C-alpha positions as CSV (number, residue, x, y, z in Angstrom):
1,M,0.0,0.0,0.0
2,E,2.8,2.4,1.0
3,E,4.6,1.6,-2.3
4,N,1.5,2.3,-4.4
5,K,1.1,5.7,-2.7
6,K,4.7,6.5,-3.4
7,N,4.4,5.5,-7.0
8,D,1.2,7.6,-7.3
9,E,3.1,10.6,-6.0
10,I,6.0,10.0,-8.4
11,D,3.5,9.7,-11.3
12,L,1.8,12.9,-10.3
13,K,5.1,14.8,-10.1
14,L,6.0,13.5,-13.6
15,K,2.6,14.5,-14.9
16,R,3.1,18.0,-13.5
17,F,6.5,18.4,-15.1
18,V,5.2,17.3,-18.4
19,E,2.2,19.6,-18.3
20,N,4.4,22.5,-17.2
21,I,6.8,21.9,-20.2
22,E,3.8,21.6,-22.5
23,R,2.4,24.9,-21.3
24,L,5.8,26.6,-21.6
25,E,6.2,25.2,-25.2
26,E,2.9,26.8,-26.0
27,D,4.0,30.1,-24.5
28,K,7.2,29.9,-26.5
29,K,5.2,29.5,-29.7
30,E,3.2,32.6,-28.9
31,I,6.3,34.6,-28.1
32,S,8.0,33.4,-31.4
33,R,4.9,34.5,-33.3
34,Q,5.1,38.0,-31.6
35,I,8.8,38.3,-32.4
36,S,8.1,37.5,-36.0
37,E,5.4,40.2,-36.1
38,V,7.9,42.7,-34.8
39,Y,10.4,41.8,-37.5
40,S,7.7,42.1,-40.1
41,E,6.7,45.5,-38.7
42,A,10.4,46.7,-38.8
43,K,10.6,45.4,-42.4
44,G,7.5,47.4,-43.2
45,F,9.4,50.5,-42.1
46,G,12.3,49.6,-44.5
47,F,14.6,48.0,-42.0
48,N,16.5,44.8,-43.0
49,S,15.2,42.0,-40.8
50,K,18.4,39.9,-41.3
51,A,20.5,42.8,-40.1
52,I,18.2,43.3,-37.1
53,R,18.5,39.6,-36.2
54,E,22.2,39.9,-36.3
55,I,22.2,43.0,-34.1
56,V,20.0,41.1,-31.6
57,K,22.4,38.2,-31.6
58,I,25.4,40.5,-31.2
59,R,23.8,42.3,-28.3
60,K,23.3,39.0,-26.4
61,T,27.0,38.3,-26.6
62,D,29.4,39.2,-23.8
63,T,31.3,42.4,-24.8
64,E,34.8,40.9,-24.4
65,K,33.9,37.8,-26.4
66,R,32.2,39.9,-29.1
67,I,35.3,42.2,-29.5
68,E,37.6,39.1,-29.6
69,L,35.4,37.6,-32.3
70,E,35.2,40.8,-34.3
71,Q,39.0,41.1,-34.2
72,L,39.5,37.5,-35.3
73,L,37.0,38.0,-38.2
74,E,39.0,41.1,-39.3
75,V,42.2,39.0,-39.4
76,Y,40.4,36.2,-41.4
77,K,38.9,38.7,-43.8
78,E,42.3,40.3,-44.4
79,A,43.9,36.9,-44.9
80,L,41.2,36.1,-47.5
81,G,41.5,39.4,-49.3
82,M,38.1,40.5,-48.3
83,L,39.1,43.9,-47.0
């Protein structure tokens, strides 16, 4: 009897985790839709959405790491005759 109660509690916990993840996945879909709308709106104003996506990505990066990467890219571009 004690073991059945313990198993029921474990099953209930698992169910709660799964339901929570499912709810968060739905929230994520809605947020992704809203983000897409903002990019579309920006594009409607003449902004390049790919450039904005890159800026958003760059702004997430740690400043020191970003500077290091930018310097390395410059070295590579120069080596490849791209500058």
